[in-house]
DSSP file (Angstrom, degrees, kcal/mol; ACC not computed):
  #  RESIDUE AA STRUCTURE BP1 BP2  ACC     N-H-->O    O-->H-N    N-H-->O    O-->H-N    TCO  KAPPA ALPHA  PHI   PSI    X-CA   Y-CA   Z-CA
    1    1 A M              0   0    0      0, 0.0     2,-0.6     0, 0.0    59,-0.3   0.000 360.0 360.0 360.0 119.9    0.0    0.0    0.0
    2    2 A Q        -     0   0    0     57,-0.1     2,-0.3    43,-0.1    42,-0.2  -0.743 360.0-158.7 -85.1 126.5    1.5    3.3   -1.0
    3    3 A S        -     0   0    0     41,-1.2     8,-0.1    -2,-0.6    42,-0.0  -0.685  30.1-150.4-109.9 153.5    0.4    5.7    1.6
    4    4 A D        +     0   0    0     -2,-0.3    -1,-0.1    40,-0.1    41,-0.1   0.220  55.7 136.2-103.0   9.6    0.2    9.6    1.7
    5    5 A A        -     0   0    0     39,-0.2    39,-0.1     1,-0.1    -2,-0.1  -0.262  50.4-148.7 -56.0 144.6    0.8    9.4    5.5
    6    6 A S  S    S+     0   0    0      1,-0.1     2,-0.3    38,-0.0    35,-0.3   0.591  76.6  20.5 -93.9 -13.7    3.2   12.1    6.6
    7    7 A D  S  > S-     0   0    0     33,-0.1     4,-2.3     1,-0.1     3,-0.3  -0.975  82.2-105.7-148.3 167.1    4.6   10.1    9.4
    8    8 A V  H  > S+     0   0    0     -2,-0.3     4,-3.0     1,-0.2     5,-0.2   0.884 115.3  58.3 -60.8 -42.8    4.9    6.4   10.6
    9    9 A D  H  > S+     0   0    0      1,-0.2     4,-1.0     2,-0.2    -1,-0.2   0.911 109.9  45.0 -46.2 -50.5    2.3    6.8   13.3
   10   10 A S  H >> S+     0   0    0     -3,-0.3     4,-0.9     1,-0.2     3,-0.5   0.892 108.8  55.6 -67.4 -41.3   -0.2    7.9   10.7
   11   11 A Y  H >X S+     0   0    0     -4,-2.3     3,-2.0     1,-0.2     4,-1.0   0.962 104.7  53.7 -54.4 -51.9    0.8    5.1    8.3
   12   12 A L  H 3< S+     0   0    0     -4,-3.0    -1,-0.2     1,-0.3    -2,-0.2   0.775 103.1  56.4 -59.6 -23.5    0.1    2.5   11.0
   13   13 A T  H << S+     0   0    0     -4,-1.0    -1,-0.3    -3,-0.5    -2,-0.2   0.709 107.1  52.0 -77.6 -17.9   -3.4    3.8   11.5
   14   14 A Q  H << S+     0   0    0     -3,-2.0    -2,-0.2    -4,-0.9    -1,-0.2   0.644  89.5  94.8 -92.9 -16.5   -4.1    3.3    7.8
   15   15 A V  S  < S-     0   0    0     -4,-1.0     5,-0.1    -3,-0.2     4,-0.0  -0.353  92.9 -84.9 -72.9 157.6   -3.0   -0.3    7.6
   16   16 A P    >>  -     0   0    0      0, 0.0     3,-2.1     0, 0.0     4,-1.1  -0.301  38.2-121.0 -55.6 143.2   -5.5   -3.1    7.9
   17   17 A E  H 3> S+     0   0    0      1,-0.3     4,-0.6     2,-0.2     3,-0.4   0.838 110.9  61.4 -54.6 -38.1   -6.1   -4.0   11.6
   18   18 A G  H 34 S+     0   0    0      1,-0.2    -1,-0.3     2,-0.1     4,-0.2   0.590 111.9  38.6 -70.3 -10.5   -5.0   -7.6   11.1
   19   19 A R  H <> S+     0   0    0     -3,-2.1     4,-2.3     2,-0.1     5,-0.3   0.612  92.7  87.8-111.8 -16.0   -1.5   -6.4   10.1
   20   20 A R  H  X S+     0   0    0     -4,-1.1     4,-2.7    -3,-0.4     5,-0.2   0.864  85.8  50.2 -55.4 -46.3   -1.1   -3.5   12.5
   21   21 A A  H  X S+     0   0    0     -4,-0.6     4,-1.9     2,-0.2    -1,-0.2   0.938 114.2  43.8 -62.3 -48.1    0.4   -5.5   15.4
   22   22 A V  H  > S+     0   0    0      2,-0.2     4,-2.3    -4,-0.2    -2,-0.2   0.862 113.3  51.6 -68.2 -35.6    3.2   -7.2   13.3
   23   23 A L  H  X S+     0   0    0     -4,-2.3     4,-2.9     2,-0.2    -2,-0.2   0.935 109.3  50.8 -68.2 -43.7    4.0   -4.0   11.5
   24   24 A T  H  X S+     0   0    0     -4,-2.7     4,-2.6    -5,-0.3    -2,-0.2   0.888 109.1  50.3 -53.7 -41.1    4.4   -2.3   14.8
   25   25 A E  H  X S+     0   0    0     -4,-1.9     4,-2.6     2,-0.2    -1,-0.2   0.875 109.5  51.0 -67.5 -37.4    6.6   -5.0   16.0
   26   26 A I  H  X S+     0   0    0     -4,-2.3     4,-2.7     2,-0.2    -2,-0.2   0.957 111.2  48.8 -65.0 -46.0    8.7   -4.6   12.8
   27   27 A R  H  X S+     0   0    0     -4,-2.9     4,-2.7     2,-0.2     5,-0.3   0.938 111.7  49.6 -52.0 -52.0    8.9   -0.7   13.5
   28   28 A D  H  X S+     0   0    0     -4,-2.6     4,-2.2     1,-0.2    -1,-0.2   0.895 110.6  49.5 -54.7 -45.7    9.9   -1.4   17.1
   29   29 A A  H  X S+     0   0    0     -4,-2.6     4,-3.4     2,-0.2     5,-0.3   0.927 113.2  46.5 -62.0 -51.9   12.6   -3.9   15.9
   30   30 A C  H  X S+     0   0    0     -4,-2.7     4,-2.7     1,-0.2    -2,-0.2   0.930 112.3  50.0 -57.3 -49.0   14.0   -1.3   13.4
   31   31 A R  H  < S+     0   0    0     -4,-2.7    -1,-0.2     2,-0.2    -2,-0.2   0.897 116.6  43.2 -59.7 -40.2   14.0    1.6   16.0
   32   32 A R  H >< S+     0   0    0     -4,-2.2     3,-0.6    -5,-0.3    -2,-0.2   0.964 122.2  36.9 -71.0 -49.6   15.9   -0.7   18.4
   33   33 A L  H 3< S+     0   0    0     -4,-3.4     2,-0.2     1,-0.2    -2,-0.2   0.730 114.4  52.8 -74.5 -23.9   18.3   -2.1   15.9
   34   34 A L  T >< S+     0   0    0     -4,-2.7     3,-2.2    -5,-0.3    -1,-0.2  -0.367  71.2 170.8-116.5  50.7   18.9    0.9   13.9
   35   35 A A  T <  S+     0   0    0     -3,-0.6     3,-0.1     1,-0.3    -3,-0.1  -0.403  72.8  29.2 -61.3 135.7   19.9    3.5   16.6
   36   36 A G  T 3  S+     0   0    0      1,-0.4    -1,-0.3    -5,-0.1     2,-0.2   0.253  95.3 115.1  94.5 -15.5   21.1    6.6   14.8
   37   37 A F    <   -     0   0    0     -3,-2.2     2,-0.5    -6,-0.1    -1,-0.4  -0.638  67.0-121.7 -83.7 149.6   19.0    6.1   11.7
   38   38 A A  E     -A   49   0A   0     11,-2.7    11,-2.2    -2,-0.2     2,-0.4  -0.813  18.8-143.8 -92.3 130.8   16.3    8.5   10.8
   39   39 A E  E     +A   48   0A   0     -2,-0.5     2,-0.3     9,-0.2     9,-0.2  -0.798  38.7 139.1 -92.4 132.4   12.8    7.2   10.6
   40   40 A S  E     -A   47   0A   0      7,-2.4     7,-3.1    -2,-0.4     2,-0.5  -0.921  53.1 -95.1-155.1-177.1   10.7    8.8    7.9
   41   41 A M  E     +A   46   0A   0    -35,-0.3     2,-0.4    -2,-0.3     3,-0.0  -0.946  43.5 165.6-108.4 125.4    8.2    8.2    5.2
   42   42 A S  E >   +A   45   0A   0      3,-2.9     3,-1.3    -2,-0.5    -2,-0.1  -0.994  67.4   0.6-142.0 136.0    9.6    7.8    1.7
   43   43 A Y  T 3  S-     0   0    0     -2,-0.4    -1,-0.1     1,-0.2   -40,-0.1   0.848 131.3 -59.0  54.1  34.3    7.8    6.4   -1.4
   44   44 A G  T 3  S+     0   0    0      1,-0.2   -41,-1.2   -42,-0.2    -1,-0.2   0.684 120.0  91.3  73.6  16.4    4.7    6.0    0.8
   45   45 A M  E <  S-A   42   0A   0     -3,-1.3    -3,-2.9   -43,-0.1    -1,-0.2  -0.976  85.4 -90.2-141.0 157.5    6.4    3.6    3.3
   46   46 A P  E     -A   41   0A   0      0, 0.0    12,-1.6     0, 0.0     2,-0.3  -0.417  49.8-175.0 -65.7 138.5    8.3    3.8    6.4
   47   47 A T  E     -AB  40  57A   0     -7,-3.1    -7,-2.4    10,-0.2     2,-0.5  -0.977  22.1-149.2-140.5 145.6   12.0    4.1    5.8
   48   48 A Y  E     -AB  39  56A   0      8,-2.7     7,-2.7    -2,-0.3     8,-1.5  -0.975  24.1-176.2-123.4 118.5   15.2    4.1    7.9
   49   49 A S  E     -AB  38  54A   0    -11,-2.2   -11,-2.7    -2,-0.5     2,-0.4  -0.843  17.2-162.5-118.8 146.9   18.1    6.2    6.6
   50   50 A R  E >  S- B   0  53A   0      3,-2.5     3,-1.5    -2,-0.3   -13,-0.1  -0.997  82.3  -7.2-129.9 126.5   21.7    6.9    7.7
   51   51 A D  T 3  S-     0   0    0     -2,-0.4    -1,-0.1     1,-0.3     3,-0.1   0.825 132.2 -53.6  57.6  33.9   23.6    9.8    6.4
   52   52 A G  T 3  S+     0   0    0      1,-0.2     2,-0.5   -14,-0.0    -1,-0.3   0.512 115.2 113.8  83.4   5.5   20.7   10.6    4.0
   53   53 A T  E <   -B   50   0A   0     -3,-1.5    -3,-2.5     0, 0.0     2,-0.3  -0.942  64.2-132.6-116.6 123.5   20.7    7.1    2.4
   54   54 A A  E     +B   49   0A   0     -2,-0.5    -5,-0.3    -5,-0.3     3,-0.1  -0.534  32.8 164.0 -70.5 131.1   17.7    4.8    2.9
   55   55 A E  E     +     0   0A   0     -7,-2.7    15,-2.6     1,-0.4    16,-0.6   0.613  61.7  27.2-123.0 -26.4   18.9    1.3    3.9
   56   56 A I  E     +BC  48  69A   0     -8,-1.5    -8,-2.7    13,-0.2    -1,-0.4  -0.999  59.4 165.0-140.6 141.0   15.7   -0.4    5.3
   57   57 A A  E     -BC  47  68A   0     11,-2.0    11,-3.1    -2,-0.4     2,-0.3  -0.947  11.8-164.4-144.4 164.5   12.0    0.0    4.6
   58   58 A W  E     + C   0  67A   0    -12,-1.6     2,-0.3    -2,-0.3     9,-0.2  -0.992   9.4 178.9-153.2 151.6    8.8   -1.9    5.2
   59   59 A A  E     - C   0  66A   0      7,-1.9     7,-2.6    -2,-0.3     2,-0.9  -1.000  33.9-122.6-153.2 153.5    5.3   -1.8    3.9
   60   60 A S  E     - C   0  65A   0     -2,-0.3     5,-0.2   -59,-0.3     2,-0.1  -0.837  40.8-172.9 -92.7  92.7    1.9   -3.3    4.0
   61   61 A Q        -     0   0    0      3,-2.1     3,-0.0    -2,-0.9    -2,-0.0  -0.290  39.1 -97.3 -83.4 170.7    1.2   -4.4    0.4
   62   62 A K  S    S+     0   0    0      1,-0.2    -1,-0.1    -2,-0.1     3,-0.1   0.893 118.8  15.2 -56.9 -41.8   -2.1   -5.7   -1.0
   63   63 A R  S    S+     0   0    0      1,-0.1     2,-0.3    33,-0.0    -1,-0.2   0.388 129.9  16.6-117.9   1.0   -1.1   -9.4   -0.8
   64   64 A Y        -     0   0    0     -3,-0.0    -3,-2.1    29,-0.0     2,-0.5  -0.992  69.3-106.5-161.8 169.3    1.9   -9.4    1.5
   65   65 A I  E     -CD  60  94A   0     29,-3.2    29,-2.5    -2,-0.3     2,-0.4  -0.907  40.5-151.8 -98.7 130.8    4.0   -7.6    4.0
   66   66 A S  E     -CD  59  93A   0     -7,-2.6    -7,-1.9    -2,-0.5     2,-0.5  -0.837  17.2-167.7-111.0 141.0    7.4   -6.4    2.5
   67   67 A L  E     -CD  58  92A   0     25,-2.6    25,-2.2    -2,-0.4     2,-0.5  -0.980  17.3-156.4-120.5 119.9   10.7   -5.8    4.2
   68   68 A Y  E     -CD  57  91A   0    -11,-3.1   -11,-2.0    -2,-0.5     2,-0.6  -0.813   9.0-169.4-101.4 132.2   13.0   -3.9    1.8
   69   69 A V  E     -C   56   0A   0     21,-2.6   -13,-0.2    -2,-0.5     6,-0.1  -0.957   2.7-173.1-115.6 106.9   16.7   -4.2    2.4
   70   70 A M        +     0   0    0    -15,-2.6     2,-0.7    -2,-0.6   -14,-0.1   0.473  62.6  80.0 -89.5   0.2   18.4   -1.6    0.2
   71   71 A R     >  -     0   0    0    -16,-0.6     4,-2.3     1,-0.1     3,-0.3  -0.908  62.6-162.1-105.5 114.9   21.9   -2.6    0.7
   72   72 A A  H  > S+     0   0    0     -2,-0.7     4,-2.8     1,-0.2     5,-0.2   0.845  89.8  59.9 -61.3 -33.0   22.8   -5.6   -1.5
   73   73 A D  H  > S+     0   0    0      2,-0.2     4,-1.3     1,-0.2    -1,-0.2   0.894 108.7  44.8 -69.4 -36.2   25.8   -6.5    0.6
   74   74 A V  H >> S+     0   0    0     -3,-0.3     4,-0.9     2,-0.2     3,-0.5   0.987 117.6  42.6 -69.2 -55.0   23.5   -7.0    3.7
   75   75 A L  H >X S+     0   0    0     -4,-2.3     3,-1.0     1,-0.3     4,-0.6   0.916 115.3  49.6 -63.6 -41.1   20.8   -9.0    1.9
   76   76 A N  H >< S+     0   0    0     -4,-2.8     3,-0.5     1,-0.3     4,-0.3   0.804 103.1  60.6 -69.3 -27.2   23.3  -11.1   -0.1
   77   77 A A  H << S+     0   0    0     -4,-1.3    -1,-0.3    -3,-0.5    -2,-0.2   0.780 116.4  34.2 -68.8 -24.9   25.3  -11.9    3.2
   78   78 A H  H X< S+     0   0    0     -3,-1.0     3,-1.2    -4,-0.9     4,-0.4   0.392  83.9 108.0-110.9   4.2   22.0  -13.6    4.5
   79   79 A R  G X< S+     0   0    0     -4,-0.6     3,-1.2    -3,-0.5     4,-0.2   0.822  76.5  57.6 -55.2 -34.1   20.6  -15.0    1.2
   80   80 A G  G >  S+     0   0    0     -4,-0.3     3,-0.8     1,-0.3    -1,-0.3   0.853 105.8  50.3 -67.0 -33.5   21.5  -18.6    2.3
   81   81 A Q  G <  S+     0   0    0     -3,-1.2    -1,-0.3     1,-0.2    -2,-0.2   0.458 101.0  66.7 -84.4   3.3   19.3  -18.2    5.5
   82   82 A L  G X   +     0   0    0     -3,-1.2     3,-2.4    -4,-0.4    -1,-0.2   0.433  66.8 131.3-101.8   2.4   16.4  -16.9    3.3
   83   83 A S  T <  S+     0   0    0     -3,-0.8     3,-0.1     1,-0.3    -3,-0.0  -0.243  70.7  30.5 -54.8 143.6   15.6  -20.1    1.5
   84   84 A G  T 3  S+     0   0    0      1,-0.3    -1,-0.3     3,-0.0     2,-0.2   0.215 102.3 101.7  89.6 -12.5   12.0  -20.9    1.6
   85   85 A L  S <  S-     0   0    0     -3,-2.4     2,-1.1     9,-0.0    -1,-0.3  -0.683  83.7-106.4-102.6 158.4   11.0  -17.2    1.7
   86   86 A D  E     +E   93   0A   0      7,-0.8     7,-3.1    -2,-0.2     2,-0.4  -0.729  52.1 173.2 -85.9 102.5    9.8  -15.1   -1.1
   87   87 A V  E     -E   92   0A   0     -2,-1.1     5,-0.2     5,-0.2     2,-0.1  -0.922  13.7-176.9-123.4 135.5   12.8  -13.0   -1.8
   88   88 A G        -     0   0    0      3,-3.5     5,-0.0    -2,-0.4    -1,-0.0  -0.230  56.0 -68.6-105.2-160.9   13.3  -10.5   -4.6
   89   89 A K  S    S-     0   0    0      1,-0.2   -14,-0.1    -2,-0.1     3,-0.0   0.862 127.9  -8.0 -66.0 -36.4   16.4   -8.4   -5.5
   90   90 A G  S    S+     0   0    0    -15,-0.1   -21,-2.6   -20,-0.0     2,-0.4   0.147 120.0  83.3-146.6  31.1   15.9   -6.3   -2.4
   91   91 A C  E     -D   68   0A   0    -23,-0.3    -3,-3.5   -21,-0.1     2,-0.5  -0.983  51.9-156.8-137.5 139.4   12.7   -7.3   -0.9
   92   92 A I  E     -DE  67  87A   0    -25,-2.2   -25,-2.6    -2,-0.4     2,-0.4  -0.992  20.7-155.2-118.1 125.9   11.5  -10.0    1.4
   93   93 A R  E     -DE  66  86A   0     -7,-3.1    -7,-0.8    -2,-0.5     2,-0.5  -0.851   9.4-168.3-105.2 133.2    7.7  -10.8    1.1
   94   94 A Y  E     -D   65   0A   0    -29,-2.5   -29,-3.2    -2,-0.4     6,-0.1  -0.984  11.5-155.0-118.7 124.1    5.6  -12.3    3.8
   95   95 A R  S    S+     0   0    0     -2,-0.5    -1,-0.1   -31,-0.2     3,-0.1   0.667  77.9  19.8 -76.9 -13.6    2.1  -13.5    2.8
   96   96 A S  S >> S-     0   0    0      1,-0.1     3,-1.7   -31,-0.1     4,-0.6  -0.993  77.0-115.0-148.7 153.1    0.7  -13.2    6.2
   97   97 A P  G >4 S+     0   0    0      0, 0.0     3,-1.5     0, 0.0    -1,-0.1   0.892 117.2  57.0 -48.9 -42.0    1.5  -11.4    9.5
   98   98 A A  G 34 S+     0   0    0      1,-0.3    -3,-0.0    -3,-0.1     0, 0.0   0.764  99.1  61.0 -64.2 -23.2    2.0  -14.8   11.2
   99   99 A A  G <4 S+     0   0    0     -3,-1.7    -1,-0.3     2,-0.1     2,-0.2   0.689  73.9 115.8 -79.9 -14.6    4.7  -15.6    8.5
  100  100 A V    <<  -     0   0    0     -3,-1.5     2,-0.7    -4,-0.6     3,-0.1  -0.363  54.7-155.4 -59.6 122.2    7.0  -12.6    9.5
  101  101 A D    >>  -     0   0    0     -2,-0.2     4,-1.6     1,-0.1     3,-0.9  -0.892   7.9-166.1-100.8 103.5   10.2  -14.2   10.8
  102  102 A F  H 3> S+     0   0    0     -2,-0.7     4,-2.3     1,-0.3    -1,-0.1   0.678  86.1  67.0 -67.4 -18.6   11.9  -11.6   13.2
  103  103 A T  H 3> S+     0   0    0      2,-0.2     4,-2.3     1,-0.2    -1,-0.3   0.841 104.2  45.4 -64.5 -37.2   15.1  -13.5   13.2
  104  104 A V  H <> S+     0   0    0     -3,-0.9     4,-2.3     2,-0.2    -2,-0.2   0.895 109.5  54.1 -70.3 -39.7   15.3  -12.5    9.5
  105  105 A V  H  < S+     0   0    0     -4,-1.6     4,-0.2     2,-0.2    -2,-0.2   0.934 112.1  45.3 -56.5 -48.1   14.4   -9.0   10.3
  106  106 A I  H >< S+     0   0    0     -4,-2.3     3,-1.6     1,-0.2     6,-0.3   0.952 113.5  48.3 -55.5 -56.1   17.2   -8.8   12.8
  107  107 A R  H 3< S+     0   0    0     -4,-2.3    -1,-0.2     1,-0.3    -2,-0.2   0.759 108.0  55.0 -66.0 -24.2   19.7  -10.5   10.6
  108  108 A C  T 3< S+     0   0    0     -4,-2.3    -1,-0.3    -5,-0.1    -2,-0.2   0.404  78.9 116.9 -87.1   4.8   18.9   -8.2    7.7
  109  109 A S  S X> S-     0   0    0     -3,-1.6     3,-1.8    -4,-0.2     4,-0.6  -0.535  74.3-127.6 -67.2 130.2   19.5   -5.1    9.7
  110  110 A P  T >4 S+     0   0    0      0, 0.0     3,-1.2     0, 0.0     4,-0.3   0.862 110.2  57.1 -46.2 -38.2   22.4   -3.2    8.2
  111  111 A L  T >> S+     0   0    0      1,-0.2     3,-0.7     2,-0.2     4,-0.7   0.733  93.2  66.7 -71.8 -21.4   24.1   -3.2   11.7
  112  112 A S  H <> S+     0   0    0     -3,-1.8     4,-2.8    -6,-0.3    -1,-0.2   0.643  78.6  84.1 -75.0 -10.6   24.0   -7.0   11.9
  113  113 A R  H <X S+     0   0    0     -3,-1.2     4,-2.9    -4,-0.6    -1,-0.2   0.930  88.5  52.0 -52.7 -48.4   26.5   -7.2    9.1
  114  114 A R  H <> S+     0   0    0     -3,-0.7     4,-2.4    -4,-0.3    -1,-0.2   0.903 109.5  49.5 -60.4 -41.8   29.3   -6.7   11.6
  115  115 A A  H  X S+     0   0    0     -4,-0.7     4,-2.9     1,-0.2    -1,-0.2   0.924 112.2  46.8 -61.4 -43.4   27.9   -9.5   13.7
  116  116 A A  H  X S+     0   0    0     -4,-2.8     4,-2.2     2,-0.2    -2,-0.2   0.905 112.6  49.4 -66.7 -37.6   27.7  -11.8   10.7
  117  117 A T  H  X S+     0   0    0     -4,-2.9     4,-2.3    -5,-0.2    -2,-0.2   0.951 113.0  47.9 -59.3 -49.6   31.2  -10.8    9.6
  118  118 A R  H  X S+     0   0    0     -4,-2.4     4,-2.5     1,-0.2    -2,-0.2   0.924 110.6  51.6 -57.1 -50.0   32.4  -11.5   13.2
  119  119 A S  H  X S+     0   0    0     -4,-2.9     4,-1.8     1,-0.2    -1,-0.2   0.838 109.9  49.0 -61.4 -38.1   30.6  -14.9   13.3
  120  120 A A  H  X S+     0   0    0     -4,-2.2     4,-2.3     2,-0.2    -1,-0.2   0.887 110.1  51.8 -69.9 -36.6   32.2  -16.0   10.0
  121  121 A E  H  X S+     0   0    0     -4,-2.3     4,-2.1     1,-0.2    -2,-0.2   0.912 110.6  47.0 -61.5 -45.2   35.6  -15.0   11.3
  122  122 A L  H  X S+     0   0    0     -4,-2.5     4,-2.0     2,-0.2    -1,-0.2   0.881 110.8  53.8 -62.6 -40.3   35.2  -17.0   14.4
  123  123 A S  H  X S+     0   0    0     -4,-1.8     4,-1.0     2,-0.2    -2,-0.2   0.923 108.5  48.9 -59.5 -49.1   33.9  -19.9   12.4
  124  124 A R  H >X S+     0   0    0     -4,-2.3     3,-0.6     1,-0.2     4,-0.5   0.901 110.8  49.6 -60.9 -43.6   37.0  -19.9   10.2
  125  125 A H  H >< S+     0   0    0     -4,-2.1     3,-0.8     1,-0.2    -1,-0.2   0.850 106.2  55.8 -66.3 -35.1   39.3  -19.8   13.1
  126  126 A S  H 3< S+     0   0    0     -4,-2.0    -1,-0.2     1,-0.2    -2,-0.2   0.720 105.1  54.2 -68.9 -20.1   37.6  -22.7   14.9
  127  127 A R  H << S-     0   0    0     -4,-1.0    -1,-0.2    -3,-0.6    -2,-0.2   0.605 111.6-128.1 -85.0 -12.5   38.2  -24.8   11.9
  128  128 A G    <<  -     0   0    0     -3,-0.8    -1,-0.3    -4,-0.5    -2,-0.1  -0.343  48.3 -20.8  90.8-176.8   41.8  -24.1   11.9
  129  129 A P  S    S-     0   0    0      0, 0.0     2,-0.2     0, 0.0    -4,-0.0  -0.324  76.0-100.7 -69.2 148.1   44.1  -22.9    9.2
  130  130 A A        -     0   0    0      1,-0.1     2,-0.3     2,-0.0    -2,-0.0  -0.477  35.0-121.4 -69.2 137.9   43.0  -23.3    5.5
  131  131 A K              0   0    0     -2,-0.2    -1,-0.1     1,-0.1    -3,-0.0  -0.577 360.0 360.0 -81.2 137.9   44.5  -26.2    3.7
  132  132 A S              0   0    0     -2,-0.3    -1,-0.1     0, 0.0    -2,-0.0   0.444 360.0 360.0-106.3 360.0   46.4  -25.4    0.5
């Protein structure tokens, strides 16, 4: 749903009642995970920007709830964990509010990239040196 709401609170009042709770949870997760990002409405959907660049957005569409991950490096770092989900170039689509996986929302946070990189480094070290 492309909205003409001027802020996220107004946007949430416009979404279908059956989706409002999960969209509020997504918003809360974004606000918690993306400290220092600016929350705004852009292209009719809630958007989170850093240094003037949008990195995450979400929306209630006609047939699904969308999580837009605008940084390809972040989405690609987690693509293997997204199997079984409806994933596009920069969008994860959930057909129902019950299908929203908050583990995915957290992993696809731009700030979680550091944690994923650190985890991969630790995993490589635990396996020992690479064989040539």
